[in-house]
KEKOL-397719 format. One record per residue (C-alpha): residue number from 1; residue in one letter; x, y, z. Coordinates in steps of 0.1 Angstrom, whole numbers, plus 5000, padded with zeros to 4 digits. Example, Ala and Ser with C-alpha at 12.3 -4.5 7.8 and 13.67 -1.06 7.14 Angstrom:
REM KEKOL-397719
+-----+------+------+------+------+
| pos | code |   xx |   yy |   zz |
+-----+------+------+------+------+
|   1 |    a | 5123 | 4955 | 5078 |
|   2 |    s | 5137 | 4989 | 5071 |
+-----+------+------+------+------+
This chain:
REM KEKOL-397719
+-----+------+------+------+------+
| pos | code |   xx |   yy |   zz |
+-----+------+------+------+------+
|   1 |    m | 5000 | 5000 | 5000 |
|   2 |    k | 5029 | 5024 | 5008 |
|   3 |    k | 5044 | 5018 | 4974 |
|   4 |    i | 5011 | 5027 | 4957 |
|   5 |    i | 5007 | 5059 | 4977 |
|   6 |    t | 5044 | 5068 | 4971 |
|   7 |    l | 5040 | 5062 | 4933 |
|   8 |    f | 5008 | 5082 | 4932 |
|   9 |    s | 5024 | 5112 | 4950 |
|  10 |    l | 5054 | 5111 | 4927 |
|  11 |    l | 5031 | 5111 | 4896 |
|  12 |    v | 5011 | 5141 | 4910 |
|  13 |    f | 5043 | 5160 | 4917 |
|  14 |    a | 5057 | 5153 | 4883 |
|  15 |    f | 5025 | 5163 | 4866 |
|  16 |    s | 5022 | 5195 | 4886 |
|  17 |    s | 5058 | 5206 | 4878 |
|  18 |    v | 5052 | 5200 | 4841 |
|  19 |    v | 5020 | 5221 | 4842 |
|  20 |    v | 5037 | 5249 | 4861 |
|  21 |    s | 5067 | 5250 | 4837 |
|  22 |    a | 5044 | 5251 | 4807 |
|  23 |    q | 5025 | 5281 | 4822 |
|  24 |    s | 5057 | 5300 | 4829 |
|  25 |    d | 5069 | 5294 | 4794 |
|  26 |    k | 5036 | 5308 | 4781 |
|  27 |    k | 5039 | 5339 | 4802 |
|  28 |    t | 5075 | 5347 | 4791 |
|  29 |    a | 5065 | 5342 | 4755 |
|  30 |    t | 5036 | 5367 | 4758 |
|  31 |    k | 5059 | 5392 | 4776 |
|  32 |    k | 5084 | 5391 | 4747 |
|  33 |    t | 5058 | 5398 | 4720 |
|  34 |    e | 5042 | 5427 | 4738 |
|  35 |    t | 5053 | 5462 | 4725 |
|  36 |    k | 5051 | 5494 | 4744 |
|  37 |    q | 5027 | 5520 | 4731 |
|  38 |    e | 5041 | 5555 | 4730 |
|  39 |    t | 5020 | 5580 | 4748 |
|  40 |    p | 5018 | 5615 | 4734 |
|  41 |    a | 5033 | 5643 | 4754 |
|  42 |    k | 5009 | 5657 | 4780 |
|  43 |    k | 4994 | 5690 | 4772 |
|  44 |    e | 4984 | 5715 | 4798 |
|  45 |    e | 4948 | 5708 | 4807 |
|  46 |    s | 4925 | 5737 | 4812 |
|  47 |    g | 4901 | 5716 | 4832 |
|  48 |    p | 4904 | 5707 | 4869 |
|  49 |    k | 4932 | 5685 | 4880 |
|  50 |    l | 4919 | 5651 | 4892 |
|  51 |    k | 4933 | 5623 | 4914 |
|  52 |    k | 4935 | 5588 | 4902 |
|  53 |    d | 4901 | 5580 | 4915 |
|  54 |    g | 4885 | 5609 | 4896 |
|  55 |    t | 4878 | 5633 | 4924 |
|  56 |    p | 4892 | 5668 | 4923 |
|  57 |    d | 4926 | 5673 | 4938 |
|  58 |    m | 4922 | 5700 | 4965 |
|  59 |    r | 4959 | 5709 | 4965 |
|  60 |    y | 4952 | 5731 | 4934 |
|  61 |    k | 4938 | 5766 | 4936 |
|  62 |    e | 4912 | 5762 | 4908 |
|  63 |    n | 4897 | 5732 | 4925 |
|  64 |    k | 4894 | 5750 | 4958 |
|  65 |    e | 4877 | 5779 | 4942 |
|  66 |    a | 4852 | 5757 | 4924 |
|  67 |    a | 4843 | 5740 | 4956 |
|  68 |    k | 4834 | 5772 | 4974 |
|  69 |    k | 4797 | 5780 | 4979 |
|  70 |    t | 4785 | 5812 | 4962 |
|  71 |    g | 4753 | 5818 | 4981 |
|  72 |    p | 4748 | 5827 | 5018 |
|  73 |    t | 4756 | 5799 | 5043 |
|  74 |    k | 4745 | 5790 | 5077 |
|  75 |    k | 4768 | 5791 | 5108 |
|  76 |    d | 4779 | 5755 | 5102 |
|  77 |    g | 4789 | 5762 | 5066 |
|  78 |    t | 4761 | 5745 | 5048 |
|  79 |    p | 4741 | 5765 | 5022 |
|  80 |    d | 4711 | 5784 | 5035 |
|  81 |    m | 4682 | 5771 | 5015 |
|  82 |    r | 4660 | 5802 | 5021 |
|  83 |    y | 4679 | 5820 | 4993 |
|  84 |    k | 4673 | 5815 | 4956 |
|  85 |    e | 4709 | 5811 | 4946 |
|  86 |    n | 4712 | 5780 | 4969 |
|  87 |    k | 4680 | 5764 | 4957 |
|  88 |    t | 4688 | 5763 | 4920 |
|  89 |    k | 4724 | 5752 | 4924 |
|  90 |    k | 4729 | 5715 | 4928 |
+-----+------+------+------+------+
């Protein structure tokens, strides 16, 4: 019984090593065939500067000014909804 188990474990080990080596060969072959795409030079954007997740980057002046409220606010800083300017702006 020990011989059968030993033989079976050796076969499993041999098969797994063959599969792993075949997969690594496939990965290296695909890496060699890939070519790098050249990116055009970045132009100065006139729009707001964004972080990687798409939210405005508040380190820049134009983003801070855009975030400011234009209408009257309450003491806690939220817009006062009694005024027309705050009702129409969303």
